[in-house]
C-alpha positions as CSV (number, residue, x, y, z in Angstrom):
1,X,0.0,0.0,0.0
2,X,1.1,3.6,-0.7
3,X,2.3,5.6,2.3
4,X,0.2,8.7,2.8
5,X,2.4,11.7,3.7
6,X,1.6,15.0,5.4
7,X,4.3,17.5,4.6
8,X,4.4,20.4,7.1
9,X,6.3,23.2,5.4
10,X,5.9,22.0,1.9
11,X,7.1,25.3,0.3
12,X,10.5,25.3,2.0
13,X,13.7,23.7,1.0
14,X,13.0,20.3,2.6
15,X,9.4,20.3,1.6
16,X,10.0,21.0,-2.1
17,X,12.7,18.3,-2.2
18,X,10.4,15.8,-0.4
19,X,7.8,16.4,-3.2
20,X,10.5,15.6,-5.8
21,X,11.1,12.3,-4.0
22,X,7.4,11.6,-3.9
23,X,7.0,12.5,-7.6
24,X,9.8,10.1,-8.4
25,X,8.1,7.3,-6.5
26,X,4.4,7.5,-7.4
27,X,3.8,3.8,-6.6
28,X,5.2,4.3,-3.0
29,X,3.8,7.6,-1.7
30,X,0.7,9.8,-1.9
31,X,0.6,13.4,-0.7
32,X,-2.2,13.7,1.8
33,X,-1.6,17.1,3.4
34,X,0.4,20.1,2.5
35,X,1.0,23.2,4.7
36,X,2.8,26.5,4.3
37,X,3.4,29.6,6.3
38,X,2.6,32.3,3.6
39,X,3.8,31.2,0.2
40,X,0.4,31.0,-1.2
41,X,1.4,30.8,-4.9
42,X,3.7,27.8,-4.5
43,X,1.2,26.1,-2.2
44,X,-1.5,26.4,-4.8
45,X,0.8,25.1,-7.5
46,X,1.9,22.1,-5.3
47,X,-1.7,21.3,-4.5
48,X,-2.7,21.4,-8.2
49,X,0.1,19.0,-9.1
50,X,-0.1,16.5,-6.2
51,X,-3.9,16.7,-5.4
52,X,-3.7,16.4,-1.6
53,X,-6.8,15.8,0.6
54,X,-6.2,19.2,2.2
55,X,-3.9,22.1,2.5
56,X,-3.2,24.6,5.4
57,X,-1.9,28.1,5.2
58,X,-0.7,29.4,8.5
59,X,-1.1,33.1,7.6
60,X,-4.9,33.5,7.5
61,X,-4.8,36.5,5.2
62,X,-4.1,34.1,2.3
63,X,-7.0,31.8,3.0
64,X,-9.5,33.2,0.5
65,X,-7.0,33.3,-2.3
66,X,-6.1,29.6,-1.8
67,X,-9.7,28.6,-1.2
68,X,-10.8,30.2,-4.5
69,X,-8.0,28.4,-6.4
70,X,-8.5,25.0,-4.9
71,X,-12.2,24.6,-3.9
72,X,-13.3,23.6,-7.4
73,X,-10.7,20.9,-7.4
74,X,-12.2,19.3,-4.2
75,X,-9.1,20.1,-2.1
76,X,-10.0,21.2,1.4
77,X,-8.4,24.5,2.6
78,X,-7.8,25.5,6.2
79,X,-6.0,28.4,7.8
80,X,-4.2,29.4,11.0
81,X,-1.3,27.9,13.0
82,X,-3.7,25.8,15.1
83,X,-5.0,24.1,12.0
84,X,-1.5,22.9,11.3
85,X,-1.5,21.0,14.6
86,X,-5.0,19.7,14.1
87,X,-4.6,18.5,10.5
88,X,-1.9,15.9,11.4
89,X,-4.5,14.0,13.4
90,X,-6.5,13.0,10.3
91,X,-7.0,9.2,10.1
92,X,-5.8,9.2,6.5
93,X,-2.3,10.3,7.3
94,X,0.4,7.6,7.8
95,X,3.5,9.7,8.2
96,X,4.1,13.3,9.0
97,X,7.2,15.0,7.6
98,X,7.9,17.9,9.9
99,X,9.8,20.4,7.7
100,X,8.7,23.6,9.5
101,X,11.4,26.0,10.6
102,X,12.0,26.7,14.3
103,X,9.8,26.5,17.4
104,X,6.7,26.3,15.2
105,X,7.4,22.6,14.6
106,X,7.0,21.6,18.3
107,X,3.2,21.6,18.8
108,X,2.4,19.8,15.5
109,X,5.0,17.1,16.2
110,X,3.4,16.5,19.7
111,X,0.0,16.3,18.1
112,X,1.2,13.9,15.4
113,X,2.9,11.6,18.0
114,X,-0.2,11.6,20.2
115,X,-2.2,10.6,17.1
116,X,0.3,7.7,16.6
117,X,1.6,9.0,13.3
118,X,5.1,8.0,12.2
119,X,7.4,11.0,12.2
120,X,10.1,12.0,9.7
121,X,11.8,14.9,11.5
122,X,13.5,17.7,9.6
123,X,12.8,20.2,12.4
124,X,15.8,19.9,14.7
125,X,14.4,22.7,17.0
126,X,11.7,20.4,18.2
127,X,14.2,18.1,19.9
128,X,16.4,21.0,20.9
129,X,13.6,22.7,22.8
130,X,11.8,19.6,24.2
131,X,13.8,16.5,23.4
132,X,13.0,14.7,26.6
133,X,9.3,15.4,26.3
134,X,9.2,14.3,22.6
135,X,11.1,11.1,23.1
136,X,9.0,10.1,26.1
137,X,5.8,10.7,24.1
138,X,7.2,8.7,21.1
139,X,8.1,5.8,23.4
140,X,4.7,5.8,25.1
141,X,2.9,5.8,21.7
142,X,5.3,3.3,20.1
143,X,6.2,5.8,17.3
144,X,9.4,6.0,15.3
145,X,11.1,9.3,14.9
146,X,13.2,9.1,11.8
147,X,15.7,11.9,11.4
148,X,15.9,13.8,8.1
149,X,19.0,16.0,8.8
150,X,21.8,14.4,6.8
151,X,24.0,14.0,9.9
152,X,21.4,12.4,12.1
153,X,20.2,10.2,9.2
154,X,23.8,9.1,8.8
155,X,24.0,8.1,12.5
156,X,20.6,6.4,12.3
157,X,21.7,4.4,9.3
158,X,25.0,3.4,11.0
159,X,23.1,2.2,14.1
160,X,20.7,0.0,12.1
161,X,21.4,-3.6,13.2
162,X,23.5,-2.5,16.2
163,X,20.8,-2.5,18.8
164,X,22.8,-4.7,21.2
165,X,26.1,-2.8,20.8
166,X,26.9,0.2,23.0
167,X,28.1,3.5,21.5
168,X,31.4,4.9,22.6
169,X,30.8,8.2,20.8
170,X,29.3,9.7,17.7
171,X,31.0,12.2,15.4
172,X,28.9,14.8,13.7
173,X,30.6,16.2,10.7
174,X,30.4,19.9,9.6
175,X,31.5,21.5,6.4
176,X,32.6,24.6,8.3
177,X,30.4,26.8,6.3
178,X,31.5,29.8,4.2
179,X,33.8,31.2,6.9
180,X,35.8,28.1,7.8
181,X,39.2,29.3,9.2
182,X,38.2,32.9,9.5
183,X,38.9,34.9,12.7
184,X,36.8,37.4,14.6
185,X,38.2,40.4,12.7
186,X,37.0,38.9,9.5
187,X,33.6,37.8,10.9
188,X,32.9,41.3,12.2
189,X,32.4,42.8,8.8
190,X,30.5,40.1,6.9
191,X,27.1,40.6,5.4
192,X,24.1,38.3,5.0
193,X,24.9,37.9,1.3
194,X,28.3,36.4,2.4
195,X,26.7,34.2,5.0
196,X,24.1,32.8,2.6
197,X,26.8,31.4,0.3
198,X,27.1,27.9,1.6
199,X,29.9,26.0,-0.1
200,X,28.2,22.6,-0.3
201,X,24.5,22.5,0.6
202,X,21.4,24.1,-0.8
203,X,19.2,25.0,2.2
204,X,16.7,27.6,3.5
205,X,18.0,31.0,4.7
206,X,17.7,30.3,8.4
207,X,19.6,27.0,8.5
208,X,22.2,28.5,6.1
209,X,22.9,31.3,8.5
210,X,23.0,28.8,11.4
211,X,25.5,26.8,9.4
212,X,27.7,29.9,8.8
213,X,27.7,30.6,12.6
214,X,28.1,26.9,13.5
215,X,24.9,27.2,15.6
216,X,23.4,24.6,13.3
217,X,26.0,22.1,14.5
218,X,25.3,23.0,18.1
219,X,21.6,22.4,17.6
220,X,22.4,19.1,15.9
221,X,24.4,18.0,18.9
222,X,21.5,18.6,21.2
223,X,19.2,16.8,18.8
224,X,21.6,13.9,18.7
225,X,21.6,13.7,22.5
226,X,17.9,13.0,22.5
227,X,17.6,10.9,19.3
228,X,20.3,8.5,20.3
229,X,20.1,8.7,24.1
230,X,23.6,10.1,24.6
231,X,25.5,12.0,27.2
232,X,27.1,15.3,25.9
233,X,30.6,13.9,26.3
234,X,29.8,11.2,23.8
235,X,29.1,13.7,21.1
236,X,32.0,15.1,19.0
237,X,32.0,17.7,16.2
238,X,34.6,17.6,13.5
239,X,35.1,19.8,10.4
240,X,34.9,17.9,7.1
241,X,35.0,20.4,4.3
242,X,34.0,18.0,1.5
243,X,30.7,17.0,3.1
244,X,31.0,13.4,1.9
245,X,31.1,11.6,5.2
246,X,27.9,12.7,6.8
247,X,28.6,11.4,10.3
248,X,30.2,8.4,12.1
249,X,29.6,6.1,15.0
250,X,32.4,4.6,17.1
251,X,31.5,1.5,19.1
252,X,33.1,0.2,22.3
253,X,35.4,-2.2,20.5
254,X,36.9,0.8,18.6
255,X,35.2,0.0,15.3
256,X,33.7,2.9,13.4
257,X,30.9,3.1,10.9
258,X,30.3,6.0,8.6
259,X,27.6,6.9,6.0
260,X,29.0,8.5,2.9
261,X,27.4,10.1,-0.2
262,X,27.1,13.3,-2.2
263,X,25.7,16.3,-0.4
264,X,22.1,15.9,-1.5
265,X,19.2,16.2,0.9
266,X,16.9,14.1,-1.2
267,X,18.8,11.0,-0.1
268,X,18.0,11.3,3.6
269,X,14.5,12.5,2.9
270,X,13.9,9.5,0.7
271,X,15.4,7.1,3.4
272,X,13.1,8.6,6.1
273,X,10.0,8.3,4.0
274,X,10.7,4.8,2.8
275,X,12.3,3.3,6.0
276,X,13.0,0.5,6.6
277,X,13.5,0.1,2.8
278,X,15.9,1.7,0.4
279,X,14.5,2.9,-2.9
280,X,16.3,3.0,-6.2
281,X,17.0,6.5,-7.5
282,X,19.2,8.3,-10.1
283,X,20.8,10.9,-7.8
284,X,24.5,11.6,-8.2
285,X,26.8,8.9,-7.0
286,X,30.0,9.4,-5.0
287,X,33.2,8.3,-6.7
288,X,36.4,8.0,-4.5
289,X,38.5,8.9,-7.5
290,X,36.8,12.3,-7.8
291,X,37.7,13.0,-4.1
292,X,41.3,11.6,-3.7
293,X,41.5,13.5,-0.3
294,X,38.9,13.6,2.4
295,X,40.1,16.1,5.0
296,X,39.3,16.8,8.6
297,X,39.9,19.7,11.0
298,X,39.1,20.5,14.6
299,X,36.2,23.0,15.3
300,X,37.0,26.5,16.3
301,X,34.8,27.3,19.3
302,X,36.8,30.5,20.1
303,X,35.8,32.4,17.0
304,X,32.5,30.5,16.6
305,X,31.2,30.8,20.1
306,X,27.6,29.7,19.2
307,X,28.8,26.1,19.2
308,X,30.2,26.5,22.7
309,X,26.9,28.1,23.9
310,X,25.0,25.1,22.5
311,X,27.1,22.6,24.3
312,X,26.7,24.6,27.5
313,X,22.9,24.7,27.1
314,X,22.9,20.9,26.4
315,X,24.8,20.2,29.7
316,X,22.6,22.5,31.8
317,X,19.4,21.1,30.3
318,X,15.9,22.1,31.4
319,X,14.7,25.1,29.5
320,X,18.2,26.4,28.6
321,X,18.2,24.8,25.1
322,X,14.8,26.4,24.6
323,X,16.3,29.8,25.5
324,X,19.2,29.2,23.2
325,X,16.9,28.3,20.3
326,X,14.5,31.1,20.7
327,X,17.2,33.7,21.0
328,X,18.9,32.3,18.0
329,X,15.7,32.4,15.9
330,X,15.3,36.1,16.8
331,X,18.9,37.1,16.1
332,X,19.0,35.2,12.8
333,X,15.8,37.0,11.7
334,X,17.3,40.3,12.7
335,X,20.5,39.5,10.8
336,X,18.6,38.6,7.7
337,X,16.8,41.9,8.0
338,X,20.0,43.9,8.4
339,X,19.2,44.8,12.0
340,X,22.3,43.2,13.7
341,X,25.8,42.2,12.8
342,X,27.0,38.7,12.5
343,X,29.0,38.5,15.7
344,X,26.4,40.4,17.7
345,X,24.1,37.4,17.3
346,X,26.2,35.4,19.7
347,X,26.3,38.3,22.2
348,X,22.5,38.5,22.4
349,X,22.1,34.7,22.7
350,X,24.6,34.6,25.6
351,X,22.9,37.5,27.4
352,X,19.5,35.7,27.1
353,X,21.0,32.5,28.6
354,X,22.3,34.5,31.5
355,X,19.2,36.6,32.0
356,X,16.2,34.4,31.7
357,X,15.0,32.2,34.6
358,X,16.1,28.6,34.5
359,X,13.4,25.9,34.8
360,X,13.5,22.1,34.9
361,X,9.8,21.8,33.9
362,X,9.2,19.6,30.9
363,X,5.7,20.8,30.0
364,X,4.7,22.3,26.7
365,X,3.3,25.3,28.5
366,X,6.7,26.0,30.2
367,X,8.5,25.7,26.9
368,X,6.0,28.0,25.2
369,X,6.3,30.6,28.0
370,X,10.2,30.4,27.9
371,X,10.1,30.8,24.1
372,X,7.9,33.8,24.3
373,X,9.9,35.5,27.1
374,X,13.2,34.9,25.3
375,X,11.9,36.3,22.0
376,X,10.8,39.5,23.9
377,X,14.1,39.9,25.7
378,X,16.2,39.2,22.7
379,X,14.3,41.7,20.7
380,X,14.6,44.3,23.5
381,X,18.4,43.8,23.7
382,X,18.5,44.8,20.0
383,X,16.1,47.6,20.4
384,X,13.5,46.0,18.2
385,X,9.9,44.8,18.5
386,X,9.2,41.1,18.1
387,X,6.6,41.6,15.5
388,X,9.1,43.5,13.3
389,X,11.0,40.3,12.8
């Protein structure tokens, strides 16, 4: 039987690539739900092509435009953020691909797990903010959370068949982004145009900026802690500029397993949607002779302090990763809107971590309140209003 997929965030980088995967495998998948924040034109085009049961637009001002375009095609149209959380509960959905950006992915993921839907997770912030809560819910509901991030997909693949073997450590690889090897003097003057030029990967703007600041790797470390039930000291980051080895696992006997391939997000997306099976595709193949040297470097936490802050938040636990994430979302938005400089992003995040009250509560309400407070304080530190970002 075909697997019926709900794609939350279908107009973003992961969502559009997931639709390519589905288009290439029409005998394996059906699109059941599509959601978008405000890209009405693309959402309409996607719905016309894939004929989902329903679509949701988070920004309600686009509802009428989408309704007028799709109603005659018998495609249901809903609007509002709450509708995104409710739509995943539909009985006709088999798997939910969470490709939303930021904190917005948390509530729909919770609702999908409670509705016993399998999860393909491309929203690392969900586990950064509420990893213990999410993993506990998944266990209670006997739900698989299959990672879509290339690094976590690599670890997941390396661990398949190793259920009885203890992990000594995992190694998450990072390309180093566009500013690998640069010092603070250089970083002080860069622009968003510079930061959006990732050397290897094609991603959305937010994750591309996170990659440039190495915050992305810090968020991935926190996500890995919860996905694979690891202590922080068992997580290592290493720079691998070629982005061919996507991550590694070292076991207690010293043996290591790595997952390799070309930097193409459609591969981990396809693996997550088709798990536990691998589907044939025609994507580019890696050839060792094209890469006679695969190189590695240590990470620079002195000049890229976001990574150090992420490991600090992971070790503290509680709502500290939530504070880290919310502050980062605000400063990245400010940077993309030319309201703050590149290095100033780290300063604001650090001030939020020192200012906002610590809590060990694991409730969604607590995370919501922490997120809200952090966004307000981060914006005030920059002299901005939250709604301007």
